[in-house]
Structure formats: structure tokens, C-alpha cells
C-alpha positions in Angstrom: -12.5 -40.5 -2.1 -16.3 -40.0 -1.9 -16.3 -41.0 1.8 -13.6 -38.4 2.7 -15.4 -35.7 0.8 -18.7 -36.5 2.5 -17.1 -36.6 5.9 -15.4 -33.3 5.2 -18.6 -31.8 4.1 -20.5 -33.1 7.1 -17.7 -31.7 9.3 -18.1 -28.3 7.8 -21.9 -28.4 8.3 -21.5 -29.2 12.0 -18.8 -26.7 12.7 -19.8 -23.2 11.4 -17.1 -20.7 10.4 -16.5 -18.2 13.1 -18.1 -14.9 12.3 -16.2 -11.7 12.1 -15.8 -9.8 15.3 -17.5 -6.4 15.1 -14.9 -3.8 14.4 -16.3 -1.2 16.9 -15.5 -3.4 19.8 -11.8 -2.5 19.3 -10.4 0.7 20.8 -9.9 3.2 18.1 -8.9 6.8 18.1 -11.8 9.3 18.3 -11.3 10.9 14.9 -10.9 7.5 13.2 -14.0 6.1 15.0 -16.0 9.2 13.9 -14.9 8.7 10.3 -15.8 5.0 10.4 -19.3 6.1 11.7 -19.6 8.4 8.7 -18.7 5.5 6.4 -21.6 3.5 8.0 -23.9 6.2 6.6 -22.4 5.6 3.2 -23.2 1.8 3.3 -20.3 0.3 5.3 -21.6 -2.4 7.6 -19.9 -2.9 11.0 -18.7 -6.4 10.0 -17.4 -5.4 6.6 -13.9 -4.6 7.8 -11.7 -7.3 9.4 -10.4 -6.3 12.8 -6.8 -6.9 11.6 -7.4 -4.1 9.0 -8.7 -1.8 11.7 -5.6 -2.6 13.8 -3.4 -1.9 10.9 -5.2 1.4 10.3 -4.5 2.2 14.0 -0.7 1.8 13.5 -0.8 4.8 11.0 -0.6 8.4 12.2 -4.1 9.8 12.6 -3.9 12.1 9.6 -2.8 9.3 7.4 -5.5 7.0 8.7 -8.1 9.6 8.0 -6.7 10.1 4.5 -7.0 6.3 3.9 -10.6 6.4 5.1 -11.3 9.4 2.9 -10.0 7.3 -0.1 -12.4 4.5 0.9 -15.2 7.0 1.2 -14.5 8.4 -2.3 -15.1 4.9 -3.8 -18.6 3.5 -4.3 -18.6 1.3 -1.2 -21.8 -0.6 -2.3 -20.0 -2.0 -5.3 -16.9 -3.2 -3.4 -17.1 -6.9 -2.5 -14.0 -7.2 -0.3 -13.9 -3.9 1.7 -11.1 -5.1 3.9 -8.9 -6.0 0.9 -9.8 -2.7 -0.7 -8.8 -0.7 2.4 -5.6 -2.8 2.7 -4.8 -1.8 -0.9 -5.1 1.8 0.2 -3.1 1.4 3.4 -0.1 -0.4 1.6 1.3 2.5 -0.3 0.9 4.8 2.7 2.9 2.4 4.8 5.7 2.3 2.2 5.7 6.1 2.1 5.8 6.4 5.9 8.7 3.8 6.0 10.6 5.9 3.6 10.0 9.1 5.6 11.0 7.5 8.9 14.1 5.9 7.5 15.4 9.0 5.8 14.4 11.4 8.5 13.1 13.5 5.8 10.2 13.1 3.4 10.5 12.2 -0.2 9.4 15.0 -2.4 5.7 14.6 -3.2 6.3 14.5 -7.0 8.9 11.8 -6.7 6.8 9.9 -4.2 3.8 10.2 -6.6 5.8 8.6 -9.4 6.8 5.7 -7.2 3.3 5.3 -5.9 2.1 5.0 -9.6 4.7 2.2 -10.1 3.4 0.4 -7.0 -0.2 0.9 -8.0 0.3 -0.5 -11.5 2.2 -3.5 -10.2 5.5 -2.7 -11.8 7.0 -2.4 -8.3 6.0 -4.4 -5.1 6.8 -3.3 -1.6 10.3 -4.5 -0.8 11.5 -4.5 -4.4 13.6 -1.4 -3.7 15.7 -1.5 -0.5 15.3 1.3 2.0 18.9 2.6 1.7 18.3 3.1 -2.1 15.0 4.9 -1.3 16.9 7.1 1.2 19.5 7.9 -1.5 16.7 8.8 -4.0 15.1 11.1 -1.4 18.4 13.0 -1.1 18.3 14.1 -4.8 16.8 17.4 -6.0 13.1 16.8 -6.8 13.5 17.4 -10.5 16.5 15.1 -10.7 14.6 12.5 -8.6 11.7 12.6 -11.1 14.2 12.2 -14.0 15.7 9.2 -12.2 12.3 7.5 -11.8 11.4 8.3 -15.4 14.7 6.7 -16.5 13.8 3.6 -14.5 10.3 3.5 -16.1 11.8 3.4 -19.6 12.7 -0.3 -19.0 10.3 -3.1 -18.4 10.6 -3.5 -14.7 9.0 -6.9 -14.6 12.0 -8.3 -16.4 14.5 -6.8 -13.9 15.3 -9.1 -11.0 17.3 -6.7 -8.8 15.3 -3.4 -8.9 17.4 -1.9 -6.1 20.6 -2.5 -8.0 19.0 -1.2 -11.2 17.9 2.0 -9.5 21.3 2.4 -7.8 23.0 2.2 -11.2 20.7 4.9 -12.6 21.3 7.2 -9.6 25.1 6.6 -10.0 24.9 7.7 -13.6 23.0 10.8 -12.6 25.6 11.7 -9.9 28.5 11.3 -12.4 27.2 13.4 -15.2 23.6 12.9 -16.2 21.3 10.3 -17.4 22.4 7.4 -19.5 20.1 6.5 -22.3 18.3 3.2 -22.0 16.9 1.3 -24.9 13.6 -0.4 -24.4 
């Protein structure tokens, strides 16, 4: 066992880990590149962001990408250890929101979307927990009713629910047929 560990250690010493590719070598849109340059002034080093994160940022519409970078700028960059992971955490909910918008052809009302974003942010929901057709159906409700539906869903401990899409579909069915059904916690 000692020989294997020593050989592995020696192999690691002779083969250094590849360094990150500087992110500015990649083609980025002008507005996004300008915002990244502004973030450099706030303490973001060129090698702090993984090129994959920059590429993922480039898949977003320009206004959304700038909003993600604004969120990063509003945080204290000097105290964030994993800046790529932090930015990925900002991009994730935006991608879910954009997927909902593109699939429905219309946008989810901002108040309903904010409630869902809170569930994603707190870890009660993960991307993919609710199927796209169910989100499309939720987007079709009046905003006040949509908020009531999400509130009714929040009354239960979502961690214990295996099929969150089915659970949300059941709540929406109850709202369509005559109003909310009370749920005991």
C-alpha cells in the first residue's frame, strides 16, 4: 500500500495539473466582455472563472447574462473561494426560467416565478423536479391563482414528496375544479 501511494505521489509531482485557460481568450459578446472587465476592477482575476462557465454564460441571452454578472458583482468577490461555482449557482435558476419561457411560448408571471425561484434557492426543489408540461400548465393560470398554487405546494415538506410534478399537478387540478384543498403538514 505504501509503495502505491508513494508512486502515485511521485507521479503527481512529475505531472503538474493543467492550469486554467484564461477566460478572455474565448470569444465573448462585447457587452459581456465589458462587464467581465468591470468585474476585474472589483477583484476578479482572469483565471478565476472556468472557461466552461463563460461558455455557459454565452448561451444565455445578452440581457440575462448581464443580469447574472450584475448578481456576481453585487457579492463581495474577494470573499468567494469558488467564483465559477458561485456564478454557476446564479446561472442555474435563470436557465430554468428561460426553459419555462421558451417551452410555454409565454413567460411565467414574475411573482409566480419568484416563488419558484425561492424553492430552487432553498433546495426544496431541484432543476428537473417539476416536468416542463406541468410548469407550462402553471404558467397558464392567473398570477394570483398561480401564487396560491405554489403556496399550497409549500405547505407540505417537499423533501418527502417523490413525484413533485404529480403533486403539483394534483394541486392545480383541485384549483381548476373548485379551489384549494387544505393540506395538513
